[in-house]
C-alpha positions, 0 to 999 in steps of 0.5 A: 439298189437305190439305197446303196451297194450291199456290203460291210462298211465302217460302223456308222455308230463310230466303233473304231476298226469295226464294220456293219453290214448294209443289205441295200436297205437296212443295217445289221445289228452285229459288227465284224472286224473285217469287211470281207466276212460273209453276209450275216444270217438274219433272224427276225423276232416278233419285236425288236429295235431299229438301227437306221430303219432295220427291224431285225436281230442278226447273228454272224456265224462261222461258215462251219456253223452255218452249214451244220444242223441247228441243234437245241443248244444253238436255238437257245443261244439265238433266243438269248441273243435276240432277247439281249438285243431287244433289251439293249435297243428297246428299253433305253427308248422306253425309259427315255435314255437313248445311250450311245444309240442317240449319238450314232449318225444316221446313214445317208441316202447315198453310199452307206457311210462311205466305201472302204478304199485300201490304204497304200502300204509303206512298201514302194513296189518296182517302178517301170520305165515305159517306152515312148511308143504311141501307147499309154502305159501303166503297170504292165498294161497299155492301150493306144494313145487316143490323141486329141481331144483326149488329154493327160491328167494326173489321177490322185483321187483314190489310192488304188493305183500306182504307176498311173497312165491316164487320159481324160476327155472333158464333157461338162466343163466346171458344171458345179462352178469348179468341177468338170465331168470327164470320160476317163481311160486309165491303166495302173499297177495294183500292189498286193501290199495295198490289199489287192490279191485275187483279180476278182477281189481287186476288181470289186475293191476298185469298183466300191472305191470308185463308187464311194469317191467319184460321185459325192453324196449322190445315190448311185445305182449299179447294174452289172452286165459282166462280172466274170473271169477274163483272159488278156494275152494269156493272163487270167484276170477279172472284168466288171462291166457296169452301168451307173445311174445317178443324179447330181445337181447341175450335171447333165450326165445321169449315167455312165458305163464303167469297165474295170479289168484286173490282171495279175502281171507280177509276183506281188502286183496286178495291173488295172484298166479303168474306163468311164464313159458318160452316156451322153458322150459324143459317138467318137468318144464312145468309139475311142473307149471301145478301141482302147478296150479292144486293143488293151495289151499286156506290155513288157 
């Protein structure tokens, strides 16, 4: 996982509106118009060109084709595709004319060409009038106010949350000269019009968005301990518990535990809980995060 999380990402070759698959080590040769397509089928010929270090000819087939027996016609078609890809990738290098390939940026060693974050829609969903009752509210989730040394902080780094309630504890103040590293507790609304539908899909989208936005150019290794269905106050949702490892210049923290819970709480919306807990946090901060998760509730 040191080379980034597998998935479909915006084409590093610059094709507008298209996505290329990163398997954790190599880029696929094919493109997809959606980041939600199944992983491509990989066919390795005797020789082939490279893109970002991968040596493969790849074809993405519809699910019905992938489940059907491979007949002679399909085999011939695959051979034609392989020959075409080899010619397209290898001949320009042999002739000294790289064409568009030479203009494509190489994928970085961090998150592969960035991570897809949903873009907010123009539709403004219902706003909530939360009570001042000693709980931190966001969307229809709430956790008990943790109190000092936790502080209120606006959350506007990524577009996945509306109606956000956030508390942070500053662990490393201005470690980079201007940025600080914090532990976070957050509740918010996820609006389906922004691209969030099923709880599982929403939890994974938030996770990938966080990986792409919160860690700069660092290589992040993700190790899930839970990625499963979850029930909160009778509402069926999804939870991801993961530990993220990284190395950022001048930052003493090298890993942190992240919990993401998504619970559908409205006809067109879900509610989100997010916590980040640096592993070098004081024990009382770890206790506060554990209590927030244990006491999390669906509010009116």
